[in-house]
LUMDRENDREN-159769 format. One record per residue (C-alpha): residue in one letter; x, y, z. Coordinates in steps of 0.5 Angstrom, whole numbers, plus 500, padded with zeros to 3 digits. Layout:
# LUMDRENDREN-159769
R  residuo    u    v    w
R        A    X    Y    Z
...
This chain:
# LUMDRENDREN-159769
R  residuo    u    v    w
R        M  761  304  560
R        A  766  310  559
R        A  773  309  562
R        D  775  313  568
R        F  778  320  566
R        P  786  319  566
R        S  790  322  572
R        D  795  327  572
R        S  801  322  573
R        E  799  320  566
R        D  802  323  560
R        A  798  327  555
R        S  798  325  548
R        L  798  330  542
R        V  793  325  538
R        A  787  322  542
R        K  788  314  543
R        R  784  309  546
R        R  786  307  553
R        T  786  301  557
R        G  779  300  560
R        D  776  305  555
R        N  770  302  551
R        A  766  309  550
R        E  767  312  543
R        P  767  320  543
R        L  760  323  542
R        S  759  329  538
R        V  756  335  540
R        S  750  334  536
R        E  749  327  540
R        I  750  330  547
R        S  745  335  545
R        Q  740  331  543
R        A  741  326  549
R        L  740  332  553
R        K  734  334  549
R        R  731  327  550
R        T  732  327  557
R        V  730  334  559
R        E  723  333  555
R        D  722  326  558
R        R  723  329  565
R        F  719  335  564
R        G  714  333  558
R        F  709  338  562
R        V  710  343  567
R        R  706  350  569
R        L  711  356  571
R        R  709  362  575
R        G  713  368  573
R        E  714  375  570
R        L  714  376  563
R        S  721  380  560
R        G  723  381  554
R        V  717  380  550
R        K  717  380  542
R        R  713  378  536
R        A  717  375  530
R        A  715  376  523
R        S  713  369  523
R        G  708  370  528
R        H  712  366  534
R        M  713  370  540
R        Y  719  370  544
R        C  720  372  552
R        A  723  370  558
R        L  720  368  565
R        K  723  370  571
R        D  723  371  579
R        E  727  373  584
R        Q  733  368  583
R        A  732  365  576
R        V  730  366  569
R        I  728  361  563
R        D  727  363  556
R        G  720  361  553
R        V  718  361  546
R        M  710  360  544
R        W  709  358  537
R        R  704  362  532
R        G  698  358  533
R        N  698  358  540
R        T  699  366  540
R        Q  693  367  536
R        R  689  363  542
R        L  691  368  547
R        P  686  372  551
R        F  690  378  552
R        D  696  381  549
R        P  703  379  553
R        E  707  385  556
R        D  713  386  560
R        G  712  386  567
R        L  706  382  567
R        E  706  376  572
R        V  703  369  568
R        V  702  362  569
R        A  705  358  563
R        S  704  351  561
R        G  708  347  556
R        K  714  343  556
R        V  721  344  557
R        T  726  343  552
R        T  733  345  550
R        Y  736  349  544
R        P  742  346  542
R        G  744  352  537
R        R  745  355  543
R        S  746  350  549
R        K  740  353  552
R        Y  734  350  555
R        Q  727  353  555
R        I  720  352  555
R        V  715  351  549
R        I  709  355  552
R        E  702  352  549
R        R  698  356  554
R        M  699  363  558
R        E  694  365  563
R        L  694  371  568
R        A  697  369  575
R        G  690  371  579
R        E  686  377  578
R        G  692  382  581
R        A  695  381  575
R        L  689  382  571
R        L  688  388  574
R        A  695  390  573
R        L  695  389  566
R        L  688  393  566
R        E  691  399  569
R        K  697  399  565
R        T  693  398  558
R        R  688  404  561
R        A  694  409  563
R        R  697  408  556
R        L  691  409  552
R        A  689  415  557
R        A  696  418  555
R        E  694  418  547
R        G  688  422  549
R        L  682  416  548
R        F  679  418  554
R        A  679  425  554
R        A  673  429  556
R        E  674  434  550
R        R  673  428  545
R        K  666  426  548
R        Q  660  428  543
R        P  653  430  546
R        L  648  425  546
R        P  642  427  541
R        F  636  429  545
R        L  631  424  541
R        P  634  419  536
R        R  630  417  530
R        T  634  410  530
R        I  638  407  535
R        G  644  401  534
R        V  645  397  539
R        V  651  392  540
R        T  650  386  544
R        S  648  379  544
R        P  641  377  541
R        T  639  372  545
R        G  641  375  552
R        A  636  379  557
R        V  640  385  556
R        I  636  387  549
R        R  630  385  552
R        D  631  390  558
R        I  633  395  552
R        L  627  394  548
R        H  622  394  554
R        R  625  400  557
R        L  625  404  550
R        A  618  402  549
R        D  616  405  556
R        R  619  411  555
R        F  619  413  548
R        P  618  408  542
R        S  624  408  537
R        R  627  404  532
R        V  632  400  534
R        I  637  396  530
R        V  641  390  533
R        W  648  388  531
R        P  649  381  534
R        V  655  379  537
R        L  659  375  542
R        V  660  379  549
R        Q  665  374  552
R        G  670  368  550
R        K  674  368  544
R        G  673  373  538
R        A  668  377  542
R        A  672  383  542
R        E  673  383  534
R        Q  666  382  533
R        V  664  388  538
R        A  669  392  535
R        G  667  390  528
R        A  660  392  530
R        V  661  399  532
R        R  666  400  526
R        G  660  398  522
R        F  655  402  524
R        A  660  408  524
R        Q  662  407  516
R        M  655  407  514
R        P  653  413  510
R        R  650  419  513
R        E  644  418  508
R        H  643  411  509
R        P  636  410  512
R        D  639  405  517
R        R  645  409  520
R        P  643  410  527
R        D  643  417  531
R        L  646  413  537
R        V  650  407  539
R        I  649  403  545
R        V  654  398  547
R        A  651  393  552
R        R  653  387  556
R        G  650  384  563
R        G  654  383  569
R        G  660  378  570
R        S  666  377  573
R        I  672  381  570
R        E  674  375  566
R        D  667  375  563
R        L  668  382  561
R        W  675  382  559
R        S  673  383  551
R        F  671  390  553
R        N  678  392  555
R        E  681  390  549
R        E  684  395  546
R        A  681  394  539
R        V  674  395  542
R        V  676  401  546
R        R  679  404  540
R        A  673  403  536
R        I  669  406  541
R        A  673  412  541
R        E  673  413  534
R        C  666  412  533
R        P  663  419  530
R        I  656  417  532
R        P  655  418  540
R        T  656  412  544
R        I  653  409  550
R        C  657  404  554
R        A  653  399  559
R        V  657  393  560
R        G  656  390  567
R        H  652  393  573
R        E  654  399  577
R        T  660  396  580
R        D  663  394  574
R        T  668  398  570
R        T  671  397  563
R        L  676  401  559
R        A  670  401  554
R        D  666  405  559
R        Y  672  411  559
R        A  672  411  551
R        A  665  412  550
R        D  661  419  550
R        R  657  416  556
R        R  657  411  561
R        A  651  408  564
R        P  651  403  570
R        T  646  398  567
R        P  643  397  560
R        T  637  399  563
R        A  639  406  565
R        A  643  406  558
R        A  636  406  555
R        E  633  411  560
R        M  639  416  557
R        A  638  415  550
R        V  631  417  550
R        P  626  422  554
R        V  619  420  557
R        R  614  422  552
R        A  609  423  557
R        E  613  428  560
R        L  616  431  553
R        A  608  432  551
R        A  607  435  558
R        V  613  440  557
R        L  610  442  550
R        A  603  443  553
R        D  606  447  558
R        F  610  451  552
R        E  604  452  548
R        A  600  455  554
R        R  606  459  555
R        K  606  462  548
R        K  599  463  548
R        R  599  467  554
R        A  605  471  551
R        I  601  472  545
R        L  595  474  549
R        R  599  478  555
R        P  600  485  550
R        V  592  485  548
R        Q  590  484  555
R        L  595  489  557
R        G  592  494  552
R        R  585  493  554
R        E  587  494  561
R        R  590  501  559
R        L  585  502  554
R        Q  580  502  560
R        A  584  506  565
R        R  585  512  560
R        A  577  511  558
R        D  576  512  566
R        R  580  518  566
R        L  576  521  560
R        P  571  526  562
R        Q  563  524  561
R        R  560  526  555
R        E  555  531  558
R        A  561  534  562
R        L  564  536  555
R        L  557  539  552
R        E  554  542  558
R        P  559  549  557
R        H  557  549  550
R        A  550  548  551
R        Q  550  553  556
R        R  554  558  552
R        L  549  557  546
R        D  543  558  551
R        D  547  565  553
R        L  548  567  546
R        A  541  565  543
R        E  538  569  549
R        R  543  575  547
R        L  540  575  540
R        R  533  575  542
R        R  534  581  546
R        G  538  585  541
R        L  533  583  536
R        R  528  586  540
R        D  532  592  542
R        R  533  593  534
R        A  526  593  533
R        A  524  598  538
R        Q  530  603  536
R        G  527  602  529
R        R  520  603  531
R        E  522  609  535
R        K  526  612  530
R        L  520  611  525
R        S  516  615  529
R        N  520  621  530
R        L  520  622  523
R        R  516  627  520
R        L  514  625  513
R        A  509  631  512
R        P  508  634  504
R        V  511  640  506
R        V  518  637  508
R        L  518  633  502
R        Q  517  638  498
R        R  522  642  501
R        N  527  637  500
R        L  525  636  493
R        R  527  643  491
R        E  533  643  495
R        A  536  637  491
R        Q  533  640  485
R        R  537  646  486
R        A  543  642  488
R        L  543  638  482
R        A  542  644  477
R        G  548  647  480
R        L  552  642  478
R        K  556  642  472
R        L  556  636  468
R        A  561  636  462
R        P  561  631  457
R        A  568  629  458
R        L  567  627  465
R        V  562  622  463
R        E  564  620  457
R        R  572  618  459
R        P  569  613  465
R        L  564  610  460
R        A  570  609  454
R        E  575  606  459
R        R  569  601  462
R        R  568  599  455
R        E  575  598  453
R        R  575  593  459
R        L  569  590  458
R        A  571  589  451
R        A  578  586  454
R        L  574  581  458
R        A  570  579  452
R        R  576  577  448
R        L  579  573  454
R        A  572  570  455
R        G  572  567  448
R        Q  579  565  449
R        L  577  561  455
R        H  571  558  453
R        P  571  551  454
R        D  568  550  447
R        R  574  553  444
R        P  579  547  444
R        L  573  543  440
R        A  575  546  434
R        R  582  543  435
R        G  580  536  436
R        Y  578  536  443
R        V  572  533  446
R        R  568  536  452
R        V  565  532  457
R        T  558  534  461
R        G  554  531  466
R        P  546  530  465
R        D  546  537  469
R        G  551  540  464
R        R  557  541  469
R        T  563  540  466
R        I  567  533  468
R        T  574  533  468
R        D  576  527  472
R        R  575  520  471
R        A  572  519  478
R        A  567  524  477
R        A  565  521  471
R        A  564  514  474
R        Q  559  516  478
R        E  555  518  472
R        A  550  513  468
R        V  550  517  462
R        L  555  522  459
R        T  555  527  454
R        L  560  528  449
R        K  561  535  446
R        F  564  535  439
R        R  566  541  434
R        D  560  539  430
R        G  555  536  435
R        E  553  532  442
R        L  554  525  443
R        A  551  522  449
R        V  554  515  451
R        A  552  511  457
R        T  557  509  462
R        G  553  503  465
R        M  553  505  472
R        E  546  506  476
R        P  544  513  477
R        P  544  515  484
R        P  538  517  487
R        P  535  523  487
R        A  536  528  493
R        P  530  529  496
R        R  527  536  494
R        R  525  541  499
R        K  518  544  499
R        P  518  550  496
R        R  516  556  501
R        K  510  560  499
R        S  512  567  496
R        G  511  573  501
R        T  512  569  507
R        P  518  572  511
R        P  521  567  516
R        K  519  566  523
R        Q  525  568  527
R        D  522  564  533
R        D  524  558  529
R        L  531  559  529
R        F  531  562  536
R        G  526  558  540
């Protein structure tokens, strides 16, 4: 056993010497540090500490260093890389946690610390505080902004579903889609809770997003779905990796995680939040029967719109036709005028005939009167002096005019150009034909050349002969009554 410390009365020496009753060798700093380490680890080989995280930092090696504190004390902590990789959340300053591990010392700094093997949030309050803190940080980055939201396609051809392939969620979605509008569905199977679930969900969303646009399996809409559960069960959908994957997805996304009262950060990042997976299927596609009814209504409206102008035109035409006067009313004044003119014509002819008969009866054609008139005409003729020049000059003038007309007629004769290589075309009746339309109506054409004629058939059937009128007997005057009734 070590000796007692020397009293103040004993003289201090410059060189350390063994004193009376002192049988303990002096310990080195390393020895006392190791002794303390063993003592602390034996006494506190496993402890669970509750406190607030402070000074959290990750080294390049992957180890995490932090401190746990409460209102009166602080203890340093370290968590090795293997354990940090199994953490279900990202430790941050200010979180209240429960750390399990062993207390040990660090001789290099003469400090004691806890080597943390497992870390959990201290109750749902701490979990909700972490959730709110993460939500505020991501919202500040604009991941939940309304202007980032994309409209959902009206009728997607292919729907991608990120969920568990064995749960009731996928069955509910497929059943609802089959009832409303059967669509092509591609399921990307993932874990929806537990270790690795967040990485699988984020990878599935990014996998759909990275498909080329021309790829036949690229969906037009992505549904991220999971059934209900506690906040710990749904925590994978609060992970930053999942939230960022959904926010950055170029394909419109519906998030249907949990039931109506459950809300995750993935709901904020998605383009549309559905209260349940079944509601997500209802948002994704319309009801085919309702769509068919709407299309039928549009078809009926289109037909009515097309037929409406026709109906209006008929109504306007009928209204205008009703306002037109009757045919008899239009012809009655003209018929009356025709009857009036016919009657006037009859009276006029009768009056002219009566006047002629009266004038003829007044003429006295006695032989003496006729002889007297003849003698008076002979005397008047004898009294006239007819000089030859008065008769010859008009005759000469008319002869010159006649000669000029003869020369002009010779120049304008239709056969005159035949000597220069032209041809004259005449029909069967000898009429000269000057245009193609008239020639096309004749079955036979006559081509008159300079030295003769040539008959040519056009291939057209001759028109039927016009009905010939019955010739009137000569000497039979027309009957006036036939014209005027």
